[in-house]
BAFI-3210 file (N, C-alpha, C; in Angstrom, 3 decimals, decimal comma, padded with zeros to 6 digits):
// residues 59
n [1|2|3|4|5|6|7|8|9|10|11|12|13|14|15|16|17|18|19|20|21|22|23|24|25|26|27|28|29|30|31|32|33|34|35|36|37|38|39|40|41|42|43|44|45|46|47|48|49|50|51|52|53|54|55|56|57|58|59]
n.u [-017,254|-016,945|-016,560|-014,681|-013,439|-011,235|-010,253|-009,340|-007,176|-006,171|-004,646|-002,709|-001,334|-000,521|000,806|003,509|004,007|006,143|007,245|009,009|009,467|010,683|013,108|014,669|015,412|017,017|019,415|019,830|020,795|018,372|017,196|014,455|012,796|013,145|011,919|009,857|008,386|008,320|006,201|003,851|003,871|002,932|000,215|-000,831|-000,939|-002,836|-004,864|-006,194|-006,256|-008,000|-010,670|-010,197|-011,452|-014,018|-014,969|-015,605|-018,312|-019,448|-020,877]
n.v [-003,396|-000,533|-000,218|001,247|001,681|-001,354|-000,573|000,921|000,343|-002,398|-000,675|000,194|-001,226|-002,568|-000,960|-000,575|-003,047|-003,129|-000,873|-002,722|-005,121|-003,106|-002,089|-004,294|-005,105|-003,784|-003,930|-006,017|-005,981|-006,312|-005,684|-006,845|-006,938|-004,771|-003,015|-004,303|-004,448|-001,222|-001,126|-002,549|-000,766|001,740|001,227|-000,015|002,551|004,229|002,785|003,019|005,515|005,394|004,630|006,762|008,597|006,997|007,034|009,558|010,073|007,640|009,048]
n.w [010,249|007,891|004,803|004,159|005,954|005,435|002,975|003,905|006,117|004,952|002,265|004,027|004,312|002,864|002,164|003,997|003,518|000,908|001,620|002,654|001,141|-001,058|000,925|000,986|-001,060|-001,897|000,204|-000,382|-003,234|-004,982|-007,993|-008,693|-006,800|-005,211|-007,047|-007,047|-004,916|-004,653|-006,448|-005,035|-002,723|-004,099|-004,847|-002,399|-001,556|-002,869|-002,865|-000,237|-001,000|-002,325|-000,166|001,514|-000,067|-000,282|001,871|002,642|000,899|001,712|003,751]
ca.u [-016,721|-017,146|-015,833|-013,688|-012,630|-011,742|-010,100|-007,831|-006,453|-005,762|-003,724|-001,697|-000,987|-000,103|002,539|004,709|004,884|006,273|008,242|010,126|010,481|012,029|014,273|015,058|015,218|018,437|020,014|020,764|020,817|018,142|016,426|013,631|012,107|012,902|010,354|008,257|008,207|008,534|004,901|003,188|003,575|001,605|-000,831|-001,488|-001,188|-004,171|-006,407|-005,785|-007,391|-010,793|-010,574|-011,098|-012,592|-015,618|-015,876|-016,226|-019,339|-020,531|-021,371]
ca.v [-002,701|-000,126|-000,637|002,020|001,197|-001,806|-000,465|002,637|-000,197|-002,736|000,451|001,348|-003,497|-003,230|000,027|-001,306|-004,420|-002,145|-000,579|-003,961|-005,490|-002,131|-001,890|-005,575|-005,409|-001,910|-003,843|-007,904|-005,383|-007,177|-004,430|-006,722|-007,449|-002,937|-002,684|-004,990|-002,838|000,134|-001,230|-002,336|000,290|002,593|000,511|000,309|004,381|004,529|001,645|004,181|006,931|004,823|004,397|007,882|009,171|006,271|007,553|010,704|009,239|006,458|010,454]
ca.w [009,813|006,595|003,171|002,826|006,434|005,759|002,465|004,023|007,146|003,865|001,996|005,175|004,761|001,808|002,067|004,971|003,014|-000,032|001,972|003,232|000,365|-001,661|001,696|001,368|-002,556|-001,647|000,978|-001,004|-004,311|-005,851|-009,077|-009,558|-005,809|-005,427|-007,525|-006,618|-003,239|-005,121|-006,760|-003,582|-001,594|-004,801|-004,806|-001,419|-001,046|-004,140|-002,321|001,154|-000,587|-002,555|000,710|002,634|-000,547|-000,231|003,329|002,387|000,145|002,900|005,061]
c.u [-017,218|-016,441|-015,035|-012,740|-011,312|-010,313|-008,470|-006,580|-006,135|-004,730|-002,843|-000,889|000,290|002,288|003,282|005,305|005,370|007,199|009,433|010,154|011,463|012,642|015,346|015,397|017,151|018,856|020,637|020,266|020,206|017,286|015,132|012,755|012,391|011,669|009,401|007,846|007,788|006,679|003,617|002,793|002,713|000,405|-000,663|-001,773|-002,887|-004,875|-006,642|-006,559|-008,080|-010,411|-011,247|-012,017|-013,741|-016,207|-016,202|-017,512|-020,708|-021,527|-023,359]
c.v [-001,694|-000,411|-000,206|001,803|000,394|-001,451|000,118|001,164|-001,945|-001,805|000,414|000,176|-003,273|-001,815|000,173|-002,151|-003,975|-001,503|-001,489|-004,741|-004,152|-002,354|-003,187|-005,564|-004,627|-003,296|-005,808|-007,067|-006,477|-005,921|-005,358|-006,936|-005,711|-002,933|-003,061|-004,423|-002,210|000,464|-001,559|-001,117|001,170|002,313|000,647|002,018|004,376|003,927|002,563|005,225|006,651|005,205|005,246|008,503|008,787|006,832|008,426|010,713|008,249|007,821|010,516]
c.w [007,869|005,378|003,541|004,316|006,812|004,353|002,429|005,005|005,106|002,860|002,279|004,821|003,793|001,132|002,562|004,012|001,606|000,166|002,371|002,613|-000,333|-000,552|001,244|-000,468|-002,386|-000,757|000,532|-002,752|-005,233|-006,522|-008,696|-008,140|-005,082|-005,789|-007,499|-005,061|-003,245|-005,902|-005,792|-002,929|-003,024|-004,611|-003,392|-001,220|-002,343|-003,088|-000,539|000,200|-001,371|-000,874|002,077|001,803|-000,349|001,271|003,480|001,641|001,092|003,940|004,335]
res [m|k|s|s|t|k|d|q|i|k|g|k|f|h|e|v|k|g|k|v|k|e|k|a|g|q|v|i|n|d|p|d|l|e|a|e|g|k|s|e|n|l|t|g|k|v|q|k|k|v|g|q|v|e|g|v|f|e|k]
***
């Protein structure tokens, strides 16, 4: 599997994991968990975008 594809998959995983943490933080009223979820979601988006850019340059 290409490096770019791996980055895209890992990025999507972090996005989903971040959204779950964010919602859990909202439900249990834990601002730290909510902030951690937002951060991980953003990290996932960046990693996914990096994978897409790498994919363009691999061609």
